[in-house]
C-alpha positions in Angstrom: 76.4 43.3 -113.2 75.2 46.3 -111.3 71.8 46.2 -109.7 69.0 47.0 -112.2 67.8 50.6 -112.2 64.3 51.5 -111.0 63.6 53.5 -114.2 64.5 52.9 -117.8 64.2 55.8 -120.2 63.6 54.9 -123.9 64.3 57.6 -126.5 63.8 56.8 -130.2 65.9 59.0 -132.6 65.5 59.5 -136.3 67.5 62.3 -137.9 67.7 64.3 -134.6 71.3 65.7 -135.0 71.7 68.6 -132.7 69.2 67.2 -130.2 71.0 64.1 -128.9 73.3 65.7 -126.4 70.9 68.3 -125.0 68.2 65.6 -124.5 70.4 63.0 -122.9 72.2 65.6 -120.7 68.9 67.0 -119.5 67.7 63.5 -118.5 70.8 63.1 -116.4 70.3 66.4 -114.7 66.6 66.1 -114.0 66.7 62.4 -112.9 69.5 62.8 -110.5 68.7 60.8 -107.4 66.6 58.2 -109.3 68.4 55.0 -110.4 68.0 55.1 -114.2 69.3 54.0 -117.5 68.7 55.5 -121.0 68.0 53.2 -123.9 68.6 55.1 -127.2 67.3 53.6 -130.4 68.6 55.0 -133.7 66.0 54.3 -136.4 68.6 54.3 -139.3 69.2 58.0 -139.2 70.9 59.5 -142.3 72.4 62.5 -140.5 74.9 62.8 -137.6 72.5 61.3 -135.1 74.5 58.0 -135.0 77.8 59.8 -134.3 76.3 61.9 -131.6 74.8 58.8 -129.9 78.2 57.2 -130.0 79.7 60.3 -128.3 76.9 60.2 -125.7 77.6 56.5 -125.0 81.3 57.4 -124.3 80.3 60.3 -122.2 77.9 58.3 -120.0 79.1 54.6 -120.3 77.2 53.5 -117.2 73.8 54.9 -118.1 73.5 55.3 -121.8 73.0 52.3 -124.1 72.5 52.6 -127.9 70.8 50.3 -130.4 70.8 50.9 -134.1 68.2 49.6 -136.5 69.7 48.2 -139.7 66.5 49.4 -141.6 64.1 52.2 -140.7 61.1 50.7 -138.9 59.3 53.7 -137.3 58.7 54.8 -133.8 56.7 51.9 -132.5 59.4 49.4 -133.6 62.1 51.6 -132.0 60.1 51.5 -128.7 59.9 47.7 -128.8 63.6 47.4 -129.6 64.2 49.5 -126.5 61.8 47.4 -124.5 63.9 44.3 -125.1 66.8 45.9 -123.3 65.1 47.6 -120.3 65.9 46.5 -116.8 63.8 48.9 -114.8 60.4 48.3 -113.3 59.1 51.4 -115.0 59.8 52.8 -118.5 59.7 56.5 -119.4 59.0 57.2 -123.1 60.5 60.4 -124.4 60.7 61.8 -127.9 64.2 62.6 -129.3 63.4 66.2 -130.2 63.4 67.7 -126.7 59.7 68.6 -126.6 59.1 66.3 -123.6 60.3 67.5 -120.2 62.1 65.0 -118.1 61.5 67.3 -115.2 57.9 66.0 -115.3 59.3 62.5 -114.9 61.1 63.5 -111.7 58.1 65.3 -110.4 55.6 62.5 -111.0 58.0 59.8 -109.9 58.3 61.5 -106.5 54.6 62.1 -106.3 53.2 58.8 -107.5 55.8 56.0 -108.0 58.2 56.5 -105.1 55.4 56.5 -102.4 54.1 53.3 -103.8 52.0 53.3 -106.9 48.8 51.2 -107.0 49.6 47.7 -108.2 47.2 47.9 -111.1 48.5 51.2 -112.4 50.0 50.5 -115.8 50.4 53.8 -117.4 50.7 57.5 -116.6 50.0 59.4 -119.8 51.0 62.9 -120.3 48.5 65.6 -121.2 50.1 68.7 -122.6 49.2 71.8 -120.6 50.1 74.0 -123.6 50.8 73.3 -127.2 53.7 74.6 -129.3 52.0 73.7 -132.5 50.4 75.9 -135.2 46.7 76.6 -134.9 46.0 74.1 -137.8 47.9 71.3 -136.0 46.1 72.1 -132.8 42.7 71.8 -134.5 43.8 68.6 -136.3 44.9 67.1 -133.0 41.7 68.0 -131.2 39.6 66.4 -134.0 41.7 63.3 -134.1 41.6 62.8 -130.3 37.8 63.3 -130.3 37.2 60.8 -133.0 39.6 58.2 -131.4 38.0 58.7 -128.0 34.5 58.2 -129.4 35.5 55.0 -131.3 37.7 53.4 -128.7 36.1 54.7 -125.5 39.6 54.9 -124.0 38.9 58.2 -122.1 42.4 59.5 -123.2 42.5 63.2 -124.1 46.0 63.6 -125.6 47.4 60.4 -127.0 49.7 62.5 -129.3 51.8 63.5 -126.3 55.0 61.5 -126.4 55.5 61.7 -122.6 54.4 58.4 -121.1 55.5 56.6 -118.0 54.6 52.9 -118.3 55.1 49.9 -116.0 57.4 47.5 -117.7 55.1 44.5 -117.1 52.2 46.4 -118.7 54.4 47.3 -121.7 55.3 43.7 -122.2 51.6 42.8 -122.2 51.0 44.8 -125.4 50.8 43.6 -128.9 53.2 45.1 -131.4 52.1 46.7 -134.7 53.2 49.8 -136.6 51.9 53.0 -135.0 50.7 51.2 -131.9 52.4 54.0 -129.9 49.5 56.2 -130.8 47.0 54.0 -129.0 48.9 53.2 -125.7 46.1 54.1 -123.3 43.6 51.9 -125.1 46.0 49.0 -125.4 47.1 49.2 -121.7 43.4 49.2 -120.6 42.7 46.3 -122.9 45.5 44.4 -121.1 43.7 45.0 -117.8 45.9 47.8 -116.4 44.7 51.2 -115.1 45.6 54.4 -116.8 45.8 57.9 -115.4 46.5 61.3 -117.1 48.8 64.0 -115.7 49.6 67.5 -117.0 53.1 67.8 -118.5 55.0 70.5 -120.3 55.2 70.7 -124.1 58.1 72.6 -125.5 59.4 73.6 -128.9 61.7 71.1 -130.6 65.4 71.9 -130.0 66.6 71.4 -133.6 65.5 70.0 -136.9 62.0 69.5 -138.3 58.9 67.4 -137.5 58.8 64.0 -139.2 55.0 63.9 -139.5 52.9 65.5 -142.3 49.2 66.1 -142.3 48.3 63.7 -145.2 50.5 60.9 -144.0 49.3 61.1 -140.5 45.6 61.3 -141.6 45.8 58.3 -144.0 47.7 56.1 -141.5 45.5 57.2 -138.6 42.2 56.1 -140.3 43.4 52.6 -141.1 45.1 52.3 -137.7 41.9 53.3 -135.9 39.8 50.7 -137.8 42.3 48.1 -136.8 42.2 49.2 -133.1 38.4 49.2 -133.2 38.5 45.6 -134.2 41.3 44.7 -131.7 39.7 46.3 -128.6 36.4 44.6 -129.2 38.0 41.2 -129.3 38.5 41.4 -125.6 41.5 41.5 -123.3 43.7 38.9 -121.5 42.8 36.6 -118.7 44.4 37.0 -115.2 44.9 33.9 -113.2 44.5 34.0 -109.4 47.7 31.9 -109.0 49.8 34.7 -110.6 49.6 37.1 -107.6 49.1 39.7 -110.3 48.6 43.3 -109.1 45.8 43.8 -111.6 43.6 41.4 -109.5 43.5 44.0 -106.7 42.1 46.8 -108.8 39.5 47.4 -111.5 40.0 45.1 -114.4 38.8 45.9 -117.9 36.2 43.4 -119.1 35.3 42.1 -122.5 33.0 44.6 -124.2 31.9 42.4 -127.1 
């Protein structure tokens, strides 16, 4: 087998026909010069997404890999399906609608990762420098972020941003549950890794419609936040001196119970 790439890009797709080729082609263009692979996860789409992914696989056989859920399981499940296949030391999470800019990946890779990222750095979380949402969705997001930040004390200001660059070892330290992707900064900190935020672009989706409605997001968010409140206060993992673990060299999140 070829040497593993430095970066694995995971892109979950659900009914994103019309977005598949532009998103994958842009990743190839923007990440030129960085050894990468793209792990695409089709969450049982009912449109032409599957056919477009098959075409992309044929077009880029050395870099594009496709996994298809036999039942729809949601974004968090798709990310963990992708995680099982990644070979890179770092994982870039991108949404399949084209709103995330892989140019931010190239920029921050050159600025932070390539020179030698701190060993304890587990997550670079995107913070949108502008929003292409309606005024109502902007207010909704601000309120939700404020409540979550108050409850979890995770210091994250924009967890709704899908752009996240996470160390593979940190990703594999995280517990899986539905909608856990909404709480990545808190979960990464709970596992003893450091988190930093960086400004990234937010663009209009290329095609199709948003899959999230206000009432569904609100109802799920309340119950998820209650569960996260319980989980975070149960403490994090231990780090053994014999592991030569990079987290031992930096600030380690302690039990707040």
